[in-house]
C-alpha positions in Angstrom: 65.8 -82.1 202.9 67.2 -84.9 200.7 63.9 -86.9 201.4 61.9 -83.9 200.5 63.6 -83.6 197.1 63.4 -87.1 196.3 59.5 -87.2 197.0 59.5 -84.0 194.7 61.5 -85.5 191.8 59.6 -89.2 192.0 56.7 -87.9 189.8 58.7 -86.5 187.5 61.4 -89.3 187.1 58.2 -91.7 186.7 56.5 -89.9 184.1 59.7 -89.4 182.2 60.4 -93.0 182.1 56.6 -93.7 180.8 57.3 -91.2 178.0 60.5 -93.1 177.2 58.7 -96.4 177.0 56.0 -95.0 174.4 58.8 -93.9 172.5 60.6 -96.8 172.4 57.6 -98.7 171.7 56.5 -96.6 168.7 59.8 -95.9 167.3 57.9 -92.9 165.4 59.8 -90.0 164.4 57.8 -86.4 164.6 56.2 -84.9 161.4 59.2 -82.4 161.5 62.0 -85.0 161.1 64.7 -83.0 161.5 66.9 -81.2 158.8 67.2 -83.8 156.6 63.8 -84.1 155.7 63.0 -80.4 155.5 65.8 -80.2 153.1 64.3 -82.9 151.1 60.6 -81.7 151.2 61.7 -78.2 150.3 63.9 -78.8 147.2 62.6 -77.8 144.0 63.3 -81.7 143.0 61.4 -83.4 145.7 57.7 -82.0 145.6 54.5 -83.7 146.6 51.8 -84.0 143.9 49.1 -81.1 143.7 45.8 -81.8 144.0 45.2 -81.2 140.4 48.0 -83.9 139.5 46.2 -86.1 141.5 42.8 -85.5 140.0 44.4 -86.3 136.2 46.0 -89.1 137.4 43.3 -90.9 139.3 40.5 -89.9 136.9 36.8 -90.8 137.8 37.1 -93.7 135.3 40.0 -94.8 136.9 38.3 -95.0 140.2 35.1 -97.2 138.6 37.9 -99.4 137.2 39.9 -99.8 140.8 36.8 -100.7 142.5 35.7 -103.0 139.5 39.2 -104.9 139.2 40.8 -104.3 142.2 44.0 -102.8 140.6 45.0 -100.1 138.3 48.4 -98.9 137.2 48.9 -95.1 136.9 51.8 -93.9 134.4 54.5 -91.4 135.2 53.3 -90.4 138.6 56.8 -89.7 140.2 59.7 -87.9 138.4 63.2 -88.9 138.5 64.0 -87.3 141.2 62.0 -89.1 143.6 62.9 -92.6 142.0 66.3 -91.8 142.2 66.0 -90.6 146.1 64.2 -94.0 146.6 66.9 -95.7 144.9 69.4 -94.6 147.2 67.7 -95.3 150.2 66.8 -98.7 149.0 70.6 -99.8 148.4 71.1 -98.3 152.1 68.6 -100.3 153.6 69.6 -103.6 151.7 73.3 -102.8 153.3 71.7 -102.0 156.7 67.9 -103.5 157.2 65.8 -103.4 159.9 64.6 -105.8 162.5 61.6 -107.5 160.2 64.1 -108.2 156.9 63.5 -111.6 155.2 66.3 -112.9 152.5 63.7 -115.2 150.9 66.2 -116.8 148.8 68.7 -117.3 151.5 66.0 -118.8 153.4 64.6 -121.1 150.9 68.0 -121.9 149.8 67.2 -120.9 146.2 69.5 -118.4 143.8 69.6 -114.8 143.4 68.4 -112.4 146.3 64.8 -111.5 147.1 65.1 -108.8 149.8 62.1 -107.9 151.7 62.0 -105.5 154.7 59.1 -103.2 156.4 58.9 -99.7 158.4 61.5 -98.2 156.3 60.1 -95.0 156.6 61.0 -95.1 160.1 64.5 -95.3 159.5 65.7 -93.6 156.3 65.0 -90.0 155.6 63.8 -90.3 151.9 61.4 -93.4 152.5 59.9 -90.9 155.5 60.1 -88.0 153.0 57.7 -90.0 150.4 55.4 -91.2 153.2 54.5 -88.0 154.8 55.2 -85.3 151.9 55.1 -87.0 148.3 51.1 -87.1 148.5 51.0 -90.7 147.5 48.6 -91.3 150.4 46.2 -88.7 148.8 46.6 -90.5 145.7 45.8 -93.9 147.2 42.5 -91.8 149.3 41.1 -90.7 146.0 41.7 -94.3 144.5 39.7 -96.0 147.6 37.4 -92.8 148.0 38.6 -92.2 151.6 39.0 -88.8 153.1 42.4 -89.9 154.9 45.1 -92.4 154.1 47.0 -93.7 157.4 50.4 -95.0 156.7 50.3 -98.7 158.0 53.9 -99.6 156.9 56.1 -99.4 154.1 57.8 -102.4 152.1 61.0 -102.7 150.2 60.7 -105.7 147.6 63.9 -106.1 145.6 64.5 -109.3 142.9 67.8 -109.2 141.9 68.6 -110.5 138.4 68.7 -114.4 138.7 66.4 -114.7 141.5 64.3 -117.7 141.0 61.9 -117.1 144.2 58.6 -116.0 143.4 56.0 -114.1 145.0 53.5 -116.9 146.1 49.6 -116.1 145.3 48.0 -114.2 148.1 45.9 -111.3 149.4 47.1 -108.7 151.9 43.9 -108.9 153.7 44.8 -112.5 155.2 47.9 -111.0 156.4 47.0 -108.0 158.3 45.2 -107.2 161.6 42.7 -104.9 160.2 39.0 -104.9 159.3 37.8 -102.6 156.6 37.3 -102.3 152.8 39.5 -98.9 152.3 42.6 -100.6 152.4 45.1 -100.3 149.5 48.9 -100.3 148.3 50.9 -98.1 145.9 53.5 -100.2 144.6 56.1 -97.7 142.7 58.2 -99.1 140.0 62.5 -98.2 140.8 63.4 -100.2 137.4 61.9 -101.1 134.3 59.5 -103.8 135.1 58.2 -106.1 132.3 54.6 -108.0 132.6 56.4 -111.2 132.7 58.2 -110.3 136.1 56.1 -107.9 137.6 53.0 -108.3 140.1 50.2 -110.1 138.3 46.4 -109.5 139.7 43.4 -111.5 139.5 40.6 -109.2 138.2 38.0 -109.1 140.5 39.4 -110.9 143.1 39.0 -108.2 145.6 35.2 -109.0 145.8 35.5 -112.8 146.7 35.9 -111.7 150.9 38.3 -114.1 151.2 40.7 -114.8 154.1 43.1 -117.4 153.4 45.8 -119.7 155.2 49.4 -117.6 155.0 52.7 -118.5 155.2 56.2 -116.6 154.8 57.0 -115.9 151.4 60.3 -118.3 152.1 58.2 -120.8 152.9 56.7 -122.1 156.3 59.7 -124.5 157.2 62.3 -122.3 155.8 62.0 -119.2 157.7 61.6 -117.9 161.5 60.6 -114.4 160.8 57.5 -113.3 160.2 55.8 -116.4 160.9 52.1 -116.9 161.5 50.4 -119.2 164.3 46.9 -119.9 165.0 45.1 -119.3 161.9 42.5 -121.5 162.7 42.0 -123.6 160.1 41.6 -121.0 157.1 41.2 -122.2 153.7 44.3 -122.7 151.0 44.9 -120.1 148.4 42.8 -121.0 145.3 44.9 -122.7 142.6 45.1 -119.6 140.6 47.0 -121.1 137.5 44.5 -123.9 137.3 41.7 -121.2 137.1 43.4 -118.9 134.7 43.4 -122.1 132.3 39.9 -122.9 133.0 39.1 -119.6 131.9 37.5 -118.8 135.3 40.3 -116.1 136.5 41.7 -113.3 134.2 44.9 -111.9 135.2 46.1 -108.1 134.8 49.7 -107.3 134.8 51.3 -104.1 133.1 55.0 -103.2 131.8 56.2 -100.4 133.9 58.8 -97.7 133.6 60.4 -96.2 136.6 57.8 -93.8 138.7 54.7 -95.6 137.3 52.6 -96.6 140.4 50.3 -99.8 140.9 47.4 -99.2 143.1 45.3 -102.1 144.4 43.0 -103.1 147.2 44.6 -105.3 149.9 41.9 -108.0 149.1 43.3 -108.2 145.6 44.8 -111.8 144.9 48.1 -111.3 143.2 51.5 -112.7 143.0 54.9 -112.6 141.0 57.2 -114.8 139.1 61.0 -114.7 140.0 63.2 -112.7 138.0 65.6 -115.7 137.2 65.9 -114.9 133.3 66.3 -111.0 133.3 69.0 -109.2 133.3 67.4 -106.1 135.2 66.7 -105.5 138.8 63.3 -105.7 140.0 63.0 -103.3 142.5 59.6 -102.0 143.9 58.6 -100.0 146.9 54.9 -100.5 148.4 53.3 -98.3 150.9 50.3 -99.6 152.5 47.4 -97.1 153.0 44.3 -97.3 155.4 41.3 -95.3 154.8 37.9 -94.2 157.0 36.3 -97.6 158.0 39.7 -99.7 158.9 39.8 -100.8 162.3 42.2 -102.8 164.2 41.6 -106.5 164.6 44.4 -108.5 166.6 43.2 -111.7 165.5 45.8 -114.9 165.7 48.0 -115.3 162.9 48.6 -112.0 161.5 51.5 -110.0 161.0 50.6 -108.2 164.3 52.3 -110.6 166.4 55.7 -110.4 164.5 55.5 -106.7 164.6 54.9 -106.4 168.3 58.1 -108.6 169.0 60.4 -106.2 166.8 59.1 -103.2 168.8 56.2 -101.9 166.6 53.4 -102.1 168.8 50.3 -99.6 167.8 48.9 -99.7 171.4 45.4 -99.8 170.0 42.6 -101.7 171.5 40.8 -104.0 169.3 37.9 -102.3 167.1 39.8 -99.0 167.3 40.1 -96.8 164.3 43.9 -97.1 163.0 44.7 -93.5 163.1 47.7 -93.6 165.9 51.3 -92.4 166.4 52.5 -95.6 164.4 49.9 -95.4 161.8 49.7 -91.3 161.2 46.9 -89.8 158.7 49.0 -87.9 155.7 46.0 -86.4 153.9 45.8 -82.9 155.4 
């Protein structure tokens, strides 16, 4: 009868609806992400770093330097094929950004263009191929001495020539809903980057154990995206310029070529100038990696609230390990 058929199908329909809600919430593609990804990762041009190359790039001395200083620069990590693939994907994203994109120059009313977007690997084949198959995660895991590297999120940061807006001094730990020390980023240069316009790091600042008050890079009063409420009276960022002038802080910075990679702990204080005087674009692609000791800490005033509103909900309980569908481990 019709009633019997409905009764039989109802549990199936309910289960399908549950699965659809899960997929919509995480927006995560399968590891084999279609013919486009298979074509990218099986080509001779786009190959992941072999173990021997990772050990050559991140020597024991580099690991020690990373843990002492908080940041290192690795030379000629990725070749021109990867750089070109990421450049093309960056142009696509700048034309069609995601829900978390912030245009900081527009928001703050300053010159140029400072494009900032997140979770590109969930929307673009080349970024997804890089995250899953370049083995940048294995490189990060070696640098932070972890057995795994979970993809937290990726981020495209573009400062066009004539851009006045700086990247304010901050550490990433203060923005992120995490606890742990094995948290780092890889930042690959997609253009020639001078030390004057590139990222600068306060040497050894990852040892400060600092959670500071945070704001949107456009300024708290200029953007309604990626805002942070309920921080509970955290201290402001120290006056880095004054500290450097006093001789209290030492800054690390490097001239970079396309394919060079910065690796740095999330707790390391860093910032960058604008790109106002340069005639060269400054495109950087960052991947954020989580190691063995990292757990979910959904305290108020982090990026987690904005991510959930945009559909990027990890579904984890407080204190849980971070490996999940939204944050997969890429070291296998």
